N, C-alpha and C positions, 0 to 999 in steps of 0.2 A: 308301817312305820312304828318305831318304838314309842311307848307312852310318853317319854320325856326326851328332850334333846340333850344328847351327851357330846359336848364339843370335843372331849378327849378322844373319843372313838372315831370321830368324823374327820378332824382337821388333817392329820397326816395321811389318811386314806385318800381324801379328795385331792390334796396337793400332789400326791404320787400319780394319781390318774391324770391330772392336768399336765404334769411334766412329762410323763411317759407318752402321753398322747400327742405331744409336740404342739400344744395349743399356745404356748408362749412364743414360739419361733415365728418371727416375722419374715415374710417372703417379699422380695422386691417384685412389684407388679406394675408395669406401666399403665395399666387400666385403673389402678387404685391411687388415691392420694396418700402420700406417706404422712405418718404422724410419729414424731420421735421425742423421747425423753431420755436423758442420761441420768442415771442414779448418782447423786453426789456421793463420792466414795467414802464410806466409813473406814476407820482405822482397821487394817487387816488383822491386827492382833488384839483388837479391843472387843468390847461387848456392847450390845444394843442399849441405848438409853431412851428415855421417853421422847426426846426430840427426834431420834431416828425413827421411832414407831410412828409418830405423826407424819414425818416426811414420807415414809413408805406408804402409809395409808392414803395420803393425798395423791401421790403419783400413781398408785394402783387404781384409784378411782378414775383418774383421767385416762389411763391406758386401756382399762377394761371398757370404759364408755366408748372410746374411739374404735377399739377392736370390734365391738358389737355393732357400731355404726358402719362397719365395712371398710374402714381405712386399713392400710398396711401399718399397723401400730407396733413400733419397736421401742422397747424399754431396755436399755443396755446397762447391765450391772457391772460393778467393779469395786475394788478396794484400794485404799491409799496406804503407802508405806509409812506415812506420818512422821517422817524425819526424826527430829530430836526427841519428840514425845515417845516414840517407840524405843529409841536408843536409851533414853533415861529409864524407861521401864525395864529394859534388859539389864542395864547397869545395876538396878536394885537387886535383880536376881544374882548378878555376879557378886555383889556385896555380901549376900547371904553365904556365899562360898569362900568369903575372905579374899576376893579378888576385885580388880578394877580394870577399866579399859586400858590402862597403862601396862598391863601384863601381857598384852597381845599386839602384834603388828597389825597394821590397818587391814590387810586382806583377811587375816584370820578372824579379826573382830567382826568384819562385815559378814563373813560366812556363818559365824555363830549367831548373829542377829537374824540372818536369813533363815537358818534352821529353826530358830525360836518362833519367827513369824509364821513359817509354813506349818509348824506344829499347832499353832493356835488359830490359824486362819479358818479352820472348819467351824469354829464357834460362831463367828459373825455370819458366815455363809449359811449355817444352819438356822440362825435366827431370822435371816432374810426369808428363807423358805417358810419358817414357822409363821411369819407374818402374812403368808399368802401372796407374797409379791410375785406377780406374773411377769418376771423379767426373763429375757432371752438368755439363758445360761450358755448357749452355744457361742455367744459373743462376749463372754466374760473377759474383763481386763483388770490387770494389776499394774500400778504405776511403775513397777520395776521390771515388768516383762520386757523382753528384747525389743518388741515393737514400740513400746512406750519410750524406752531409752533412745532409740533411733530418732523418733520424732522430736523429742525434747532437745537432744543434742544438735539435730539438724536446724532447729529453730534458732538455737544459740549461735550456730555457725553463720546462718544467714543474717542474723541481726548484727553480728560482728562485721561481716562484709559490708553491711549497709551503714556502718558507722554509729550504730545505736548502743554498742557495748564499749565501755571503757573501764580502766582500772585506776584507782586513785586512793590517796589517803583522805578519805572523806570522813567527816564526823558522823558516826553512826551510833545506834543504840546498842550498847555492848553489855552482855551479861557475864559477870565473873563466875557466877554459879554454873551456868551452862557452857561457858567458854565459846560463845558464838554471838553473832550480831542478830538483831531483830529488826524487822521492817517497822515503819511507823504504825502500820495497821495492827501490829502485834503488841504494841505498847499501850498500856492503860495508865491513867493518872489517878492517884489516890491522895487524899488529904493527910497532911502530917504536921505536927507541931515541932518546930525546931527553934533554937536560938538564932536571932537575927543580929549579927555583929556590925557595929558601926566602926569602921577602921579608917584611920587617918592615912592619907596619901599626900604628905606635904600639906599644902593649903586646902586640900579638898578631903572630904570624908565620904566613904562609900558604905552602903548597907548591903551585907551579903550573908548568906548561910554557908558559903563555901570558902572559908579563909585558906584552906589547904591548896586551892588552885591559884592562889595569889601570884605564884611565881610563873604561871602560864599567861598572865595578863600581858597584852601587847598594846593596850591603849586604855584611856579613860574616855567615856562618852557622855555628852549632855545633849539635851534637846536644843535645837538651834533657836527656839523661841523663848528659852528660859533666860530671863534678864539677869538672874543671879550669876550666871557663869559665862556670859558672852565674852568677857574680857580674857577668859582662859582659852577660848577656842583657837586652835592652831599652835598654842604654846607647848613647850616641853617642860614638864615639872620634874623636879628632883626631890628625892626623899630617901630616908634610910629605914631599913627594916631588918629582920633577923639574918638576912643573907647579904647585908651590906648596902652600898649605894645603888640606887635604882633611878631610872629615868623613863617616863611615859609621856606620850603625846596626848593632848586633849583634842578629841574630834567631836563634830556635831552630827547627830543622826536622829531622824524623826522617830525612830523606834523607841527611844528613851522616854520613859514615863516620868515626867517632872514631879508627879505627886507621890511616887514611890520613894521611900527612904529619904535621901537627901537630894534626889534628882540627878545624882552622878552614878554612872554605871561602870563597873570594871568589865572590860571586854576581854574574854578568855576564849578565843576562837576554837581552841582544841577541845573544850569541854562543855560547850553549850551551842546548840544549833542556831539560836538567834544571834549569838555572838559571832558564830561562823559566817552567817550572812552579812553581818556588819563588817566583818573582816574582809569579805569579798568586795564589798562596796568601797572600802577604804584602803585595800592593798595591804592588810595587816599580816604579820607573821603568824603561822599556826604553830604554837609551842606547847607540846604535851608535857605534863609533869607526872604522868603515871603510865605504867605499862599494862600489858594484857594479863599480868599476874595479879592485878589489883594492888600493887605496891607503888610507892613513889619512885620516880626514876632520877637520873643524874641531873635533870633540870631543876629538881627540887632541892639541890644542894645538901645541907646537913640532914634533911628529912628523907633522903634516899633510902629505900628498903623498908620504910614504915608502911603498914597498911593504911588505907585512906582515913579510917576513923582515928587511928593513932596519930597520924600526921595532923589532922584537924585539931585534936586535943593539944598536941605539943605546940602547934603554931599559935594557938590562942594564948597559951601560957607565955610564950616568948613575946608575942605582940603586947600582951598586957604588961609584962615586966618592963617593956620599953616605953610604956605610956601611950601606945598607939591604938588602944581600944577605947573609943570615946564613950560608948554605952552599949548595953545589950538588951534586946527585947526577948525575954525568955519564952514568950508564948506566941511566937509568930506562926500563923497558920498558912501553909502553902501546899501546892500539889507537887508530887514527885512521880517520876516515871517508874513503872514496874512492868515486868513481863506478864503477858495475859495468861500464861499457863500457871505460874506458881506465885505471882505477886512478889517476886524477888526483885531486889534493887537493880536498876538499869543505870549505867554510866554513859556519858557522852565521851567517845574516844575517837581520835583519828586512826583508822585502821585500814590497811590495804584491802580493798574489796573490789568485787566485780559489780558494775552498775549498769542499769539500763537508762538511757535518756528517754524520758516519758513525754516530753512536750508534744511531739507529733502524734504519738499514740493516744494520749488522753484527749486530744482535740477531736479525733474521730470517734472516740468512745462517748463523747458528749453529743456529737452531731447525730448519732443514730437514735438517741433518746429525744432530742429536740425535733427531729423530722418524722418521728413516729415509726421508724423501722424497728425500734425496740420499745416495748411497752412494759412498764413496771406496775405490778399490782400488789397491794392496794396503792392507788395513785398517790396517797399522802406519803408513801415511803420513797417516792422518787427523789425527794430532796436529799435524803441520806446518800444516795448514789451520786447525784450531781455535785453536791458540795465536796464530797471526798475527791472526786475526779478533778474538779476545778483546782483544788489545793494540793494535788499530788506532786511530790518531789521525786527526783531521780531515785530509783529503787535499787537498794543493795540486795543482790540476789544470791550472794555466796554465804554459806554457813559452815562453821568449823565443826562439823560432825561427820562421822563415818557413814551412817545409815542414810543413804540417799543416792541421787544420780550425780556422779562425779563430773565436775566441770572438765570439758575436753580440751584443757590447755596443758602444754608441755614445756618444761624448762630444760635447756641443755646445760649439762654440768660444765662443759668447756666454756660456754659463753657466760655462765652465771656461777662462778666458783664461790661467791659469797652467799649463796642461798643458805638460809638457816634450816636445819633439818633436825627432827627428833626421830629416834629409831631404837630398835632393840638389836644389840649386837649378836654375834653367833652364840654367845653364852647366855643370852636372854637379859643382859643388863641394859638399862635405859640410858641412852646417850643423846646429847643434843649439842649443837654448835654449827660451825660453818661446814658446808659440804666438802670443801677442799681439804679439810683436816681429817677426813675419814676415807675408808675404802668404799668406792662407789657401789660395788656389788653388794657389800654388806649393808650399806644404807638402803639400797633398793629392796633387798630381801626382807629387811626388818622395818621398813618405813612406817612411821606413824603420822608424821606431819611435815609439810613443807611450808615455810613462811617466806614469801617473796616480796621484796619492796615494790613500790608502785612502778618504778622504771625498769623492772626486770624484763629481759627479752623472753618472748614466749611464742609458741606455735599453736594454732587452733587446729585440732585434728581429732577425729573419732578413734584413730589408731595411733600407736606409738610411732613417731617420725624417725627414730634412730636409736642406736644402742646406748647413747649417753644421756638419754632424756628421762626425767622424772615427771610424773603427771601431777598436776595440781591436786592437792588432797581435800580442798574445799568441795562441798557438794552444793547443788542448787537448793535454794529456799523451796520448801514443799509447795508454796503457792506458785512458783515458777513452773513446776511440773503439773500440778493439778490445774493451773490456769490454762493448760492446753488439753484438758480432759475431753472436750468435744472433738478435738482433732485426733486424740489418741483412740478414743472409743470407736470412732467411725473409720479409722484407717486412712487418715490424710496422708498423701494427697490423691492417690490413684485408685483406691479401692472402689468397687461397685457400690458398696454401702455408703461411702462418702458422697459419691455422685448423686445417689438417690435420696439419702436421708438428711443431708446437710443443706441449709441450716436446720437445726432442731426447732421444735415448736414451742416448748416451754422449759425453762429451768425453774424448778421448785426447790427452795431452800430456806433456811432461817435468815431473818433480816440481819442478824448480828455478823454475818460474813459477807454482806454485800460489798464491803470495802476490800477485805482481804482476798476474796475469791471472785465474786461476780465481776467486778471491774476489770480484773486481770484477764478473765476469760474473754470478755468483750474486746479488750485491746489485742490479745493474741489472735482471736478469731478474725478480726478485721485486718490485722497485719498480714496474716497468712492467706486469707481467702478474699478479702475485700468486703465480706459480709459479716454482720453480727452472728454469733454462733446460735442464737435463739431469737424467736420473734417476741416471746413474752417472758417475763420473770415474775414469778409469784413468790412473795416473801411471807412465810408463816411466822407467827409469834413464838416466843419461847415458852415451853411448858415449865412452869415453876412448881415448887412444892405445894402441898395442900394449904400451907399457911401463907402462900404467895411469895415466899422468899426464893431466891435462886437455889436450886438443888446443889448440895455440897456434901462430900464425905465428912468434912470437918464439922459441919452443922448436924450431921446425922439425919438429914431429911431427904436423902436419896430415895427414889421409888424404883424398885426393880420390876421391869416389864414382865419378867418370867413369872412372878407371883400372880400377876393379873391374868396372864395367859392361862395359868393353871386353874385359877379359881373361877374366872368369869368367861374365858374363851377369847380368842383373837378378835372375833367379830365385835363383841361388846366393847373391848378396849379401843379398837379402831373407831367405832362409831361414837363412843363417848368423847374421844379426843377431837374428832371432826366437829362434833357439836360445840366444843369449847373454843374453836379457833376462829371466831368471828372477826373478819376484817384484818387479819394478820397481826392482832395485838397479843402481847404476852398474857398468859392466863394461868391461874392456879389449877393444878391437876384436878379434873372434875370427877372425883370418885363416885359421887352420887349419880352422875350421868352414865358412867360405866355400868353401875348396878341397874339403872333404868333400862339400858339397852340389852343387858342380859335378860331382863324381864320381857323386853320387846321380842327378843329372839324366841323365848318360850311361847309368847303370844302368836307369833307367825307360825311356829311349829304346830300349835294346837289348831290354828285355822286350817292348815293342810290336813291334819288328822280328821277334823270335823267334815271337811269336804269329802274325803275318802269314805268315811262311814256313811254319809248321806248318799253318796254315789252307789255304794254297795246296796243300800236299802232300796234305792230307786231301781237298780238293775234286777233285784230279786222280785220286786213288785210288778215292774213293767215287762220283765223278761227280755230286756234289750239294753245295749250300752247307751250311755248318755251321749246326746248329740253335741257336736262342737259348734260354738257360736260363730256366726258369720255376719258381716256388715249388712247383708241383704235382709236380715231379720230385724233390723233396728226399728223399722216402722211399726212392727207388730208388737213391740215390747210395751210393758206397762210403765208407768211414770217412774217407779223406783228403779227399774232396770236402766231406763234412759239416763236418769240422774247419775247413777254410779258410773256409767260409761262416759258421760260428759265430764264427770269428775276425773276419771282416768286420763282423758284427753288433755284436760286443763293441767293435771299434774305432770304429764309427760312434757308439755310445753314449758311449764315452770322449771322443771328439773334441767332441761336443756339450756334454758336462758340463764339459770343460776350457775351451772357448770361452765358455760361460755364466759361468765364474768368472774369465775373462781370464787363463787359464793357457796362454798361447800356446806357450811352450817345451814344455810337457808334451804338448799336442796335436800339435805338430810331431814330437816324438820318437816318439810312438806310431805316427804314419803312416810315418815313416822305417823303424822297426824291423819293422813288419808287412810292408811292401812288400819290404824287402831280405831280412829273415831268414825270414819265413814264406812269402810268395808267390814270391819269386825263388829263394832258396837251398833251400827244401824242396819246395814244391809244383811249381815248374817243373822242377826236377831229376827229381822223381818222374814228372812227366808224360811225360818223354822215353821212358820204358820202358813206359808204359801201352799196353795193347792197345785199350782202349775210348777211343781218342783223341777221338771225337766228344763224349762226355760230359765228358771232362777239359778239352778245349778250350772247351766251352760254359761250364763252371764258371769256368775261368780268365778268359774274356772278361767274364763277369758280375762277378767279383770285381775284375778289373783296371779295368773301366770305372767301378765305384763308388769304387775307390781314387783314380782320376783326379779324380773329383768332390770327394772329401775333400781331396785335395792341391791342387786348383785355387786356392782362396783364398791359399794360401801360395806356390805356384809357377805363376802363371797362364799364362805364355807357353808353356812346354813342354807343359803339360797340354792347352791348347787346340789346339796343333799336332798332338799325338798323337791327340787326340779326332777331329780332322778327317780323319785317315787310317785310322781303324778302322771296320769295318762294324758298324752298330748299328741298332736298330729306329727310332730317332728322329734326324732330321737336324738337330735344334736345336743351335746352338752351345753349347759347354760352359758358357759364362758365364751362360746363362739356362736351363740344364737343371735338373731337379729334384734337390734334395738327397737323399741316401740316407736311407731310413727303417729 
């Protein structure tokens, strides 16, 4: 062995040996219990971040542990197309060339993004390998592979037949920046200070931050128990505003907070989800005053064509000049919705979308947690899941982006001549309007977007049903496709893998996507198979910057895993992160622990070198090889030998118990302290002065080899390298050696 451990010369060599040896490949064996983990798919065109490193470290611990215990351990790798995130990344590249997505028809743009992703995909796959992940590469999946497309589209078709899919002008979270809808789980709320305007509606006054939506109001609402306004309930009040004479009915609804503002609420069903729900209860009209272009529409009268901010400013000027603004609170603090990716403004709009009815699905997703079929670790994270599922609304699953799985719906030109289309003509000019106004073939060849009203006739089919059909240009929300990841990775419904490995044993992921992803996988898994797709869910905490803040490019506190791989080695980074992830809580990046485990790696290396040197000395003096320890010798051992073996047995039991409960930090800490404090500092130091070196060295080798086994799932590279240099009874690589009993 070299005098010092050099991770740079070891890691790629060891991984190549593992992969070429086929040690990651799981074989279906009726005599063995299956153990399955699916890798949460990282962005195919992205790069590893510290959260990915932690995720892979934890999952690799579990799969190596179960593989060594003799189970048929399958860890399926894959990557995600990542929908609008990837498309916007590609669009930034186009911008550098002076181009945009509008310069290409839909099919050409899709192909360009495909080529871009394939070109960059090797980066993330290389980093997964660099991490030491013992995934079965022969079963690799990509969310846009043909098999993935077929499963996702078939699920949609089945749900449509079962009456779980519908199309409607529903009030959704819409981003003018991205030109797409967002699910509730993709929206976050941030505090903002805005003026709160008190506007007169005849005898009543309303407090609002959105005066520009005034002309989408279809009622005024008060709390039924508010004595101030009981006489108005059921009445229609008349008033004048900048658009002329208006009339609104006053309704009573318990949603209204009497303590807010004046206790009178303007109900605008088209631009507020709570107002929309009020509208459903009272049969109110849904009247939108703005379009998908972010400008006011014809319902806004004289404000038509203005951007929202401009319309707000003009409306206040006009209302003020008419004496209709009673007062203004300039420092009103409230929360506003933004998209979770870029923190850009989200508007509530009625948009034609494809929806899933979730009531029956979410009921079963709750039941599996309540009856113990699905266990969430740590236990205190369970409430995040249950509260989200309990309050889940129907889910808008369509996105107005090119990069994704296209919804298999088709519109006949003959039956739907008023379809709105955007396309590039044969000369490359951008055109939009009604389908009937253009040549069908030219539209089809240069198609960019189809916009179909909610009552448009359609056919659900994976293939084109006829010559005059255009396919829906919306794609599935990425959570719709990744929500079927357990089905995709295992070849649902008929593959041998699916029959043997489903349901999987554990899903390991960050707690922050328990709503967006975990809940959807549970719903789809039960819907398709009747069973939860996994038995356990372990939710790790977020890795934050050294200062405890969320890592961000804007803050300049991002930590690049490659720097730590290079300087300290993969094992040290893995172990340092594992040690920091106690009980699934968020934690600051533990740089000191990474350094400590680099030092620990050196300590373990030196222990092996010491043993080899002592063994050579014994061989030269005794003229024979060192004996291997056996359990039959236990009674003849001295007290120090018995103590270290008893300690090994206790450690093995403790590691198993902690891993069973997903207490990775506790398992790692136990191995660290036993090897450093008991085996190195006490037993090895005592061994130096022992006269019965043969017995002591035999015991040390026995304990040390078993410690390497226990440590291997945590620090796979250095343990495999040491293992290959030590004399032992079995030449089997450490990765497939038997776990200590």
